[in-house]
Structures are given as C-alpha cells and as structure tokens.
C-alpha positions as CSV (number, residue, x, y, z in Angstrom):
1,M,8.5,5.5,23.7
2,K,10.5,4.7,20.6
3,T,10.0,6.2,17.1
4,I,10.9,4.2,14.0
5,K,11.6,6.2,10.9
6,I,11.4,5.1,7.3
7,D,12.3,8.1,5.2
8,E,9.4,10.5,5.8
9,I,7.3,8.0,7.7
10,E,7.4,8.1,11.5
11,I,6.0,5.1,13.4
12,S,5.3,5.5,17.1
13,N,2.5,5.2,19.5
14,E,2.2,9.0,19.7
15,S,2.4,9.7,15.9
16,K,-0.5,9.6,13.5
17,I,-1.5,6.0,12.9
18,C,0.3,4.2,10.1
19,F,-1.7,1.8,7.9
20,F,0.0,-1.5,7.1
21,A,-2.5,-2.5,4.5
22,G,-2.7,-4.7,1.4
23,L,-3.0,-8.3,0.3
24,N,-2.6,-11.4,2.4
25,I,-0.5,-12.9,-0.3
26,L,0.7,-11.8,-3.8
27,E,-1.4,-13.2,-6.6
28,T,-0.7,-11.2,-9.8
29,S,1.1,-8.0,-10.6
30,E,-2.1,-6.4,-11.7
31,L,-3.9,-7.2,-8.5
32,A,-1.0,-5.9,-6.3
33,K,-1.0,-2.6,-8.2
34,E,-4.7,-2.2,-8.0
35,V,-4.8,-2.7,-4.3
36,A,-1.6,-0.7,-3.6
37,F,-2.6,2.3,-5.7
38,N,-6.1,2.4,-4.2
39,L,-4.7,2.4,-0.7
40,K,-2.1,5.0,-1.5
41,G,-4.8,7.3,-2.8
42,I,-7.0,6.8,0.2
43,T,-4.2,7.3,2.8
44,E,-2.9,10.4,1.1
45,K,-6.3,12.0,1.3
46,L,-6.5,11.1,5.0
47,G,-3.0,12.2,5.7
48,N,-1.9,8.9,7.2
49,P,1.3,7.1,6.4
50,F,0.9,3.9,4.4
51,V,3.0,0.8,4.0
52,F,1.9,-1.8,1.5
53,K,1.6,-5.3,3.0
54,A,1.7,-8.6,1.1
55,S,3.3,-12.0,1.7
56,F,5.4,-13.4,-1.1
57,D,5.3,-17.0,0.3
58,K,3.0,-18.6,2.9
59,A,5.0,-21.4,4.4
60,N,2.4,-22.0,7.2
61,R,-0.8,-22.9,5.2
62,S,-3.1,-25.5,6.7
63,S,-3.0,-27.8,3.7
64,V,-0.2,-29.0,1.5
65,N,-2.5,-28.2,-1.5
66,S,-3.0,-24.5,-0.5
67,Y,-1.7,-21.6,-2.6
68,R,1.6,-20.4,-1.3
69,G,2.4,-17.5,-3.6
70,P,3.4,-16.6,-7.2
71,G,7.0,-17.9,-6.8
72,L,10.0,-16.0,-5.5
73,D,11.1,-14.6,-8.8
74,N,7.7,-13.3,-9.7
75,A,7.3,-11.8,-6.2
76,L,10.6,-10.0,-6.5
77,E,9.5,-8.4,-9.7
78,I,6.1,-7.3,-8.3
79,F,7.8,-5.7,-5.3
80,K,10.4,-4.0,-7.6
81,E,7.5,-2.5,-9.7
82,L,5.8,-1.1,-6.6
83,K,9.1,0.4,-5.3
84,K,9.4,2.3,-8.5
85,E,6.1,4.0,-7.5
86,N,7.7,5.0,-4.1
87,I,5.5,2.6,-2.2
88,K,6.9,1.3,1.1
89,I,6.6,-2.5,1.6
90,I,6.3,-4.8,4.6
91,S,6.5,-8.6,4.1
92,D,7.0,-11.6,6.2
93,V,9.9,-14.0,6.0
94,H,9.9,-17.7,6.9
95,E,13.4,-18.8,6.1
96,I,16.8,-17.2,6.6
97,N,17.6,-17.2,2.9
98,H,14.5,-15.1,2.2
99,I,16.0,-12.2,4.0
100,S,19.0,-11.7,1.7
101,L,16.9,-12.3,-1.3
102,F,14.2,-9.7,-0.5
103,Q,15.8,-7.2,1.8
104,D,16.5,-4.6,-0.9
105,C,12.8,-4.3,-1.8
106,I,11.3,-4.6,1.7
107,D,11.2,-1.6,4.0
108,I,10.0,-3.5,7.1
109,I,10.7,-7.2,7.7
110,Q,7.9,-9.1,9.5
111,I,8.5,-12.1,11.7
112,P,5.4,-14.4,11.7
113,A,3.8,-15.3,15.0
114,F,4.7,-19.0,14.8
115,L,8.4,-18.0,14.4
116,C,8.6,-15.1,16.9
117,R,11.1,-17.0,19.0
118,Q,13.1,-18.5,16.1
119,T,16.5,-17.1,17.2
120,D,18.5,-17.6,13.9
121,L,15.7,-16.1,11.8
122,I,15.5,-13.0,14.1
123,K,19.3,-12.7,14.2
124,E,19.5,-12.6,10.4
125,A,16.6,-10.1,10.2
126,C,18.3,-7.9,12.8
127,Q,21.5,-7.8,11.0
128,T,19.9,-6.0,8.0
129,D,19.4,-3.0,10.3
130,K,15.9,-2.7,8.9
131,P,12.8,-2.1,11.1
132,I,11.2,-5.4,12.2
133,N,7.6,-6.1,13.0
134,I,7.4,-9.1,15.3
135,K,4.0,-10.7,15.6
136,K,3.2,-12.0,19.1
137,G,2.7,-15.7,19.1
138,Q,-0.8,-16.9,19.8
139,F,0.8,-18.9,22.6
140,L,2.6,-16.0,24.3
141,S,1.6,-13.5,27.0
142,P,2.2,-9.8,26.3
143,D,4.9,-9.7,29.0
144,Q,6.9,-12.5,27.3
145,M,7.6,-10.2,24.3
146,K,10.2,-8.4,26.4
147,N,12.5,-11.5,26.0
148,I,12.2,-11.1,22.2
149,I,13.0,-7.4,22.4
150,E,16.1,-8.2,24.5
151,K,17.1,-10.8,21.9
152,C,16.9,-8.3,19.1
153,S,18.9,-5.8,21.2
154,Q,21.6,-8.4,21.6
155,F,21.7,-8.7,17.8
156,G,22.1,-4.9,17.5
157,N,18.7,-3.9,16.3
158,E,16.5,-1.5,18.3
159,K,14.0,-0.8,15.5
160,I,11.4,-3.3,16.8
161,M,7.6,-3.2,16.5
162,L,5.4,-5.6,18.5
163,C,2.3,-6.8,16.7
164,E,-0.9,-8.1,18.4
165,R,-2.8,-10.7,16.4
166,G,-5.0,-12.5,18.9
167,T,-4.4,-15.3,21.4
168,S,-5.5,-18.9,21.2
169,F,-8.7,-19.5,23.1
170,G,-9.4,-23.2,23.1
171,Y,-9.7,-24.8,19.7
172,N,-10.4,-22.8,16.5
173,N,-10.8,-19.5,18.1
174,L,-8.8,-16.3,18.9
175,V,-9.5,-13.5,21.3
176,V,-7.8,-10.1,21.6
177,D,-6.9,-8.9,25.1
178,M,-7.1,-5.1,24.9
179,L,-5.4,-4.9,28.3
180,G,-2.6,-7.0,26.8
181,I,-2.1,-4.2,24.2
182,S,-1.8,-1.8,27.1
183,D,0.7,-4.1,28.8
184,M,2.9,-4.3,25.6
185,K,2.9,-0.6,25.3
186,K,4.7,-0.4,28.6
187,L,7.7,-2.1,27.0
188,G,8.3,1.1,25.1
189,N,8.1,-0.1,21.5
190,P,5.6,0.9,18.7
191,I,2.6,-1.4,18.8
192,V,0.9,-2.7,15.7
193,F,-2.6,-4.3,15.8
194,D,-3.2,-7.0,13.2
195,V,-7.0,-6.8,12.9
196,T,-7.3,-9.2,10.0
197,H,-5.6,-12.2,11.6
198,S,-7.3,-11.5,14.9
199,L,-10.5,-12.2,13.0
200,Q,-9.4,-15.7,11.9
201,I,-11.1,-18.9,12.9
202,P,-8.1,-21.2,12.6
203,G,-9.0,-24.4,10.8
204,G,-12.5,-23.3,10.5
205,Q,-12.8,-24.6,7.0
206,G,-11.0,-27.9,7.7
207,T,-8.1,-27.4,5.3
208,A,-8.1,-23.6,5.7
209,A,-9.0,-20.8,8.1
210,S,-12.4,-19.3,8.3
211,G,-12.9,-15.7,9.6
212,R,-15.1,-12.9,10.6
213,G,-14.2,-10.2,8.1
214,D,-17.5,-8.4,8.6
215,Q,-16.4,-7.4,12.1
216,A,-13.1,-5.7,11.1
217,L,-14.3,-2.2,12.0
218,D,-15.5,-3.3,15.4
219,L,-12.2,-4.8,16.3
220,A,-10.1,-2.1,14.7
221,L,-11.8,0.7,16.6
222,S,-11.3,-1.2,19.9
223,G,-7.6,-1.5,19.3
224,V,-7.0,2.0,18.0
225,A,-8.7,3.3,21.1
226,Q,-5.6,2.1,23.0
227,G,-3.4,4.6,21.2
228,I,-1.1,2.5,18.9
229,A,1.4,3.1,16.2
230,A,0.0,1.1,13.3
231,L,-3.0,-0.9,12.1
232,F,-2.5,-4.0,10.0
233,I,-5.4,-4.8,7.7
234,E,-5.8,-6.9,4.6
235,T,-8.1,-6.2,1.7
236,H,-9.1,-7.7,-1.6
237,P,-11.4,-6.7,-4.4
238,S,-13.3,-9.9,-3.9
239,P,-12.5,-11.6,-0.6
240,K,-14.4,-14.8,-1.5
241,D,-12.0,-15.3,-4.4
242,A,-8.9,-14.5,-2.5
243,K,-6.3,-17.3,-2.5
244,C,-5.6,-17.0,1.2
245,D,-7.6,-15.8,4.3
246,G,-10.4,-14.3,2.2
247,P,-13.0,-14.8,5.0
248,S,-11.0,-12.4,7.3
249,A,-10.3,-9.8,4.6
250,T,-12.0,-6.5,4.0
251,K,-13.5,-5.8,0.6
252,L,-11.5,-3.2,-1.3
253,S,-14.5,-1.1,-2.1
254,E,-15.2,-0.8,1.7
255,I,-11.7,-0.1,3.0
256,G,-11.8,3.6,2.5
257,L,-14.7,4.1,4.8
258,I,-13.1,1.9,7.5
259,L,-9.7,3.7,7.3
260,N,-11.4,7.0,7.5
261,K,-13.2,6.1,10.7
262,I,-10.0,4.6,12.2
263,S,-8.1,7.8,11.3
264,Q,-10.7,10.0,13.0
265,L,-10.7,7.9,16.2
266,D,-6.9,7.8,16.2
267,S,-6.7,11.6,16.0
268,F,-9.3,12.0,18.8
269,V,-7.5,9.5,21.1
270,K,-4.0,11.0,20.6
271,S,-5.2,14.6,21.0
272,N,-6.8,13.8,24.3
273,R,-4.0,11.8,26.0
C-alpha cells in the first residue's frame, strides 16, 4: 500500500484518516477563512491531518447562469492568504492552463470525475510531481481505475489517490458500492471517499443538483468502515445560501460532531485490522 507525504501529513489507507474538508467553491476571502480556521481547530483537537478543499472555478455547472467562482485572480489571492496560515489546500482543475497558474498554492491537484480520462490534463498534472486525487467517473467501474493509474505512471507520477464519489444509477441518482471501495483498495493506492458528492441528486433542481446532506454521517461511517486514507466532505455556515451544491453540504456548526464520530470509527477500524 502506498503512502503519500505532504510535509508532516501522511496519507495512506493504514494511517489516521485525513480530512479533505471545506467549501464546494470559493465565495469570499472571509468565508474561506472562517471555514478553514474552524476546520483546522477541529482537526487539531482530534489529531487528524487536514487539507482545506475548495474549487476556484466550476466549469461543469448544470446551467450557464450558475455561479462559477470569484474569478481566477481573486481565487489565487484567497489561496495565498490561507497558505500564509500553513493550511494545506486541495483544488480541482478543469483546464491545462489552470495547473501552471495554481500549482504553487495547491498541495494536491484534483482531477474531476468527468475528466478522469482526459489524458492531456492528467499528463500536465503529473508533470508537477504533486500528489493527485483522481475522482472515479460516475460511469466507470472500480477496476477501470487501474488504467488511469498506469497512465499516471507513464507520465512519471506515482503519487496518485483514487476517489469514490458514487456511480450513476439511472437518471438523477447516485449509489455508492462499498465493495467497489474494497476493490479499488486492491490497486494499492490511497482511497478517498467523497461523501458530499455521493449525496448529490444530479439535476434534481432542474438547473442545479439537489442533495441529501442530512445523510452525510450515515454514508461517511459506511465508507470509513472500509479502512480508507481520506474523507472528502464539504461544509458551509448556511448550506441553503451556498452558491453551489448547498443541498449536499454539511452545516459548519455540525461538522465537528461528524468529524469526531468519523475519527473514532477510523481509529477502531484500523486498530482491529
């Protein structure tokens, strides 16, 4: 089983679970700091590693009128402010030019599920030599992820994490195959479980996704019971007012209790394997 190191953080299926937690998308500097500092305090008390998650641009929104982000320049400044506070950052890229623009302030590059087989994008990400979190496409089986690992290896990067985020189940629904997580673990890479996006109801609001954010803990505990490297979860002080994927997000005031329960289960699972 591989271990990926980012300074003092170790990410592996055997290590203490790492929390990739934060906002779906950057809105304001004040909001990013509020969420990041809250999460940093919670995870430090729990003794779990933490990487702040936020998208700087959402190129795959349902509607052309949907909010995409604060603009690249503003996003760069927000990330730079967080880096001054020694906060690690994971963010997703949709275009090749995003990588050179943001690579100095991102610790983990994320490849979105819809783009997980986009060879040129993956090649450019691999050439940074940074850890890469690749979301499994909703249209792929767990076993097919080995082709993506081999592609990354050809491009000289072995620091690859595989992220489960649900599989399309007919129209407007996703399911998570827990045996699929077990199958992906056999490939030897750290496994990340994206709870928030597995709770999505794609297109459920017509021009935007709906979601089942109130079931985040149920799904998270199921995934963590498999013994994984990291949990991906999005939060917001007021999910109903979030500019993207609010129905799937966890309220910031409730995230501490959820992360505490997840941390406890993770410790139990890994101490008994």
